[in-house]
N, C-alpha and C positions, 0 to 999 in steps of 0.2 A: 705213649699215647694211650689214653685212658681206655678202659675196656667197655664192651658194648652196654653194660647196666649202669654207666656212670651218668646217665641223664634220667633215671628213674629216681626221682628224688622222695626221700623220706619212706622208702618202702623196704625197708631192711628184711624183714620177714619174709616178703615177698621174692626179694631176690635171692636170698638163701634157699628157699623151695626150688627156683628156677635154676639154680647153679646146680643143685645136686640133681635135678631131673636131666639137665644136659650132660652131666658126667655119666649119668646112667646110660643115657641114649647112645654116648660114644662106646660105652662099654658093650652095648647091644651090638652096634655095627662091628667093634673088634672081634666080638666071638662068632658073628654069623659071616661077616665079609673081611677077613684079615688083610686081603690083597688090595680091596676096593678103597679102604679108608684113608689109605696114605700112613707113611713112616712117622708123621706128625703125632699120632695118636700115642706114640710111646711116652710121650712126656706125662700122661696121667696115668700109666699102667700102675703105678703104685700108690694111687690114691686111695685112702683107708675107707672103709664104709660103703665104697660103690659097687653095688652088685649089677650084673647085666639085667636091665628092665625095672630095677627097683626104683621107685619114685617116677617112672617114665610111663607115659600113656599116649593113646593116639589123639584125643581131643582134650580141649582145654578151654573154659570160659575166664575171661579176666573182667571181673566186676569192679565197679566204683563210682564214686561221684565225678562230674565233669572235672577235668584238670586233674584227676588223680594219675593219668598216666597209662589208661587202658591200652592204647595203641603202642605206646613207647615199650610198654612191657612186652607185649606180643612181638614187635619188631625185634626187641633185644632179644628173647627168647630164641625166635627164629635163627637170629645170628649165631647165637651159640650152639644151637643144633647143626648149623652149618659150618661152625667152626673147626679148623683142621686139627686143633688140639682139644676139641671139647669143654672149652673153658669159656668162649666168648671174649678172646684175648683183644678183639679190635683192631688187630694188624694184619691178620691173615686174608688170602683173598675171599673166603667164605664170608668173613666178619664183614670185610669192606663191601662186597657186592650187595649184600642183604641190607646194610644200613644206608645203602645209596639207593637202594630199590633197584638195582640191575641183575640180580641174581637168577639164574634161568629156572631154579626150581622153586621159587618164593613167589606165589601169587598173592597179590594186595588187592581186596575187594572193598572200595570206598563208595558208598551209595551217593551218587550226585543229586539223585531226586528224593522223593519222599519215601521210597522202598525200594527193596530189591527183588527182582522178579524172578520167576520159575525159570524163564529161559536163560537167563544169566546163570543162574544156580547151577542148572544141568549142564550148561557148557564147561563151567569152572570144575565142577565134580569129574567130568569125563577126563578133562585134561590132567586133573590131581591123580588120576587113577595110573597114571603112566609111570616108567620106571625113571627115577632121578638121574639126570643126566650128569650129575657131578658125584654119583656113587654114594650120595649121603641120604637126605630126606627130601621129599615133596612135602612142601607146606603151603597151606591155605590160611591167610589172615584174613578174617571178615570183620572190619571195622563197623561198629553199629548194628551188631546182629539182631537187635530189637526192632529193626525196619524190615526184616525178611517177611515176605508174604506168607500166607499161610502155606500155599503150594510150594513156595521156595523152600520153606522149614521143612517141609515133608521130603523134598529132593534131598536136602543136606541129611536128614536124619536118616536116610537110606544108605547115604555114604558112611555115616558115623557108625551105623549098626554095623555094616560089613566093610571095614577099611581096608584098604590095599594095605599091604604088610608094611611099606615104607612111606606112609603119608600121613602128616598129622595137621589137624584142624585147630586152629586158634582164633576163637570167636571173643568179640568185645561187646560187653554189653552194661548198662546200667547196675542192673541187678538180676539175680536168678527169679525174679517174680515171673509167675506165669505169664503177664502182659508184656513182659521184655523176651522171655525166652521160654520155649515150650517146655513142658515137664518132661516130657520123653527125650528131647535133647539135652537138658539139664542132667538127667539120670545117667547118660553116657558119658559126661565130660567130668574132668576135675577141675574144681573151682579155685581160683586165685584172687581173693579179695584184696583190694586196694583201698587206702585210706586218703582222705585228703590230707596233702602235706602239708606241715606247718610251715607258716609264713617265714619262720627265720631259716629253714632249710631252702625255700625258694628263692629268699634274697641272697642267700650264700651262692646258689648257681648263678642268679644273674650277674654277680659281682665277679665270679670267677670265671665264668664260661663268656659272659658278653660285655665284660668289662665297663659295666654300669657301676655308676657312684653309689656308694653304700647307702645314703640317705634317701636316695632315689629308689634303689632297689627295695629298700625296707617299706617305704609308702606303697609301691607298686605291688609288692607280694601281698600286703594286708588287704589293698583294694581289691585284686583281684581273688581274694579268699581262698588262696593256695592253687588256682589255676596257672600252671607255669607259663603257658602259650600267651595268655591274656596278661600275665603280669610282665612279660618281654615286650607286649603290643603297649601297654601303657607305659611303659619306662622309656620307650624308644619313638613312638608314634605320636606327635601333637594331635593329629586329628582323632586318633582313639581318645585321646584325653579329653578333647574338647566335645565329642559325642556322650561321653560319661558325665561331663560337667551339666549338659542340656538335661541328662536324665535325671540327675540329682536336684536339679532346679524345679522339677516337676511340681513337689509338694507345696512348694510356696506359691504356685501359679494357680492353684485350684480355689478360684474366689467365687466361683459360681457355676451354674449349667453350662452357659456357653465357654466359660474358661476351661472347664473339663473336656468338652468335646474338642476345643481347638487343642488342648495338650494332647488328646488321643490322636488328632490328626498328624500334628507334627511328630509325634513318637511313630507313627506307622510310616509316614513319608522319610521320616529319618533312616528307618530300618530298609526302607525299598531303594534309596539312594546309596546306602553302603553295599546293599545286595548286589545291585547293578553295577558298582564299581568293580566289585570282588569278582564278577563272572565276564565282565565285557571283554576283556583281554583274550581269554580261554574261548568265549564264544566266537569271536572274530578268527582267530587261528584255526578253530575247528571247522569253520564254513569255508575258510580259504582252502584247507586242506582238502576237504572233500570235493570243493569245485574243481580244484586242480585235478585230484584223481579221476574225475568224471570228463575232464577233457574241456574245461573253461578255458577260453582265451586260444584255442587250438583252430587252426585253419584248414586242416585236413579233411579229406572225406568222410564224412560220417560223424564228425566233431558236432554239428548243430544237433543232429538226431540224438546223439549220446547226451546231450544236455537236456534235450526235451524230454528225455526217458528218465533224467534224473530228478524229476519234481518229487517223487514218492520218497526217495531217499532224503533230500532236502527237508521235506516235512517232518519225516522221522527225526533228524537231528534237530529241527525246531522244536518239536515235542520233548526231547530229551532236555534241552537247553531251557525249556519254560520251566520243567520239572526242578532242574537244577537251581534255577532263579527264585522259585518258591522255596525252595529248602533254605537256600542263602538268606532269604528274606526272615525266616521264621528263626534262623539260628542267630541273626543280629537282634531280632527283636527280643528272644530270649534274654541274650546277654543284657539288654536294657532292663529287663523285668528282673533279674537277680541283682543287678546294681540296686534297682528300686526297693527289692525286698529286703536287702542289708540295711537301706537307709531306716526302713520301720523296724528293722531288727533291732538297730541301734536306738530307735527311740524307745521300744518296748524295753530292753537292758536298763537304760537310763530312768524309765519310770519305775521300774522294780528296784532300782538300787543295786543292780546286778554286779558283782565286783569281777567283770569282763571288759576287755578292752574294745573300743568301737572299730567296726570295719572301715568305715569311711571316716578317717580323722580330720580331714579338711571338711567336713560339714558336721561337725560333732555338736557345734552351737546351734544350729539349726534343728539337728535331732533333740537336743535337750530342750529346746523351745516348744518342739512338738509333743515332747513328753510331758510339759507341765501343762500344755492346752487339752490334750485327747485324754491323758491318764493313761495307765496300761491297758485296760480293756480296749479303750480306743485306737491304741497303736495296735494291739493283737489284731483287732477286726481289719485294720487296714494291711496288715501283713498278711492276713489271710485271703483278703481280696487279690493281691498280687499273686500269690500262689495260685488261687483258683483261677486266674487269667491264665497262667502258664499251663495248667492243666487242661483247660478247655481249648487252647491252641493245638496242644498235642494231640487232643481228640478231633482235631479237624473242624473246630468252629471257625467261623470267618475270624481272622485276626482284628480287623476293624470294628466288629462286634463285641468280641471278648475285652478289647482294650477301652472301648466306650464305657461299658458296664463296668470294668475296674476303676476307671477314672471317676464315675460318677459315685461309686462306692468309697473312694478315698476322700472325695468331697465332703458327702455326708457324714462318713464316718460309721 
């Protein structure tokens, strides 16, 4: 069975850092709690160059572009810290339960809405301060730490400044820019930078782990621009390929103002449909579970009164679900904009005769035609329009307004 770092594609330097830190953490536990960590630690006693505490700290930030594997790296590191052998073997109960999300001492925070609030963070910090039930580490993984509200960031900062002795915080963010992570939190964490994995490495994983045909894997890895999860969806999901094809057909649809606005509407509606499909099952399950917990369908005395008093809880659930749907819609729209940006990037490189391969090999002829029509300056203006649209949506501009403005710029050039 492969170890816990096997799915971290193309990140050899980061993996080496995390392996060393995990071994150092195991040495810390052996030195401080020899009876608590278990006999399995004997297997790393003689590892050279590992001193207790060397290379290990209580707070980490994993940075990198989308698809680089920030959350994969954080979860793998958490598994290595909980590993009975301190290596991330992938086979012991600590590794297995961490990787499957069932370890009692590993808490994963995945923002369902647009932000992570202070109430959720305070509750998490309070629970993280408890003693590890398994005798090793309490670990908190925060995906998309750039979505922390200011108050939530302050609550986390206090915990990082005065950490419990055996609690580790693992934060994932696009960068250490103050817009993503506050300077004070950054100054108290060790940063592990991840890079966009090369397409060849992504294709190799798709072939080896998912059994995808090599030619399909190579195409999907290039089209996904190194994003492993998106490459897997493109290779295995016909609907994902259809959505991508619809996005890449946008440039040839822009024949006038009306066509530009129609294209904007189509893009928004496709993102809304994709988001609705992605959250519908979870929404229904959550609502059914809450209604059951509140006594829905019950016939006993007080059941009707309990349901009448549940209106507030159902309203809170609907609010959370609406926020999650908004986030899902923006994520779906952002994926479409990334594909569109890559098309204009291809046109730009072709206009400049740059010796680089196109991202979208199946639309290379259309990109070449665009390069001849627009020249390099026109292609660059269109690429910048797509990137500005992404930035505007991230800054909470209404998606429809941002996309319509982008489409008009793409048409006019």
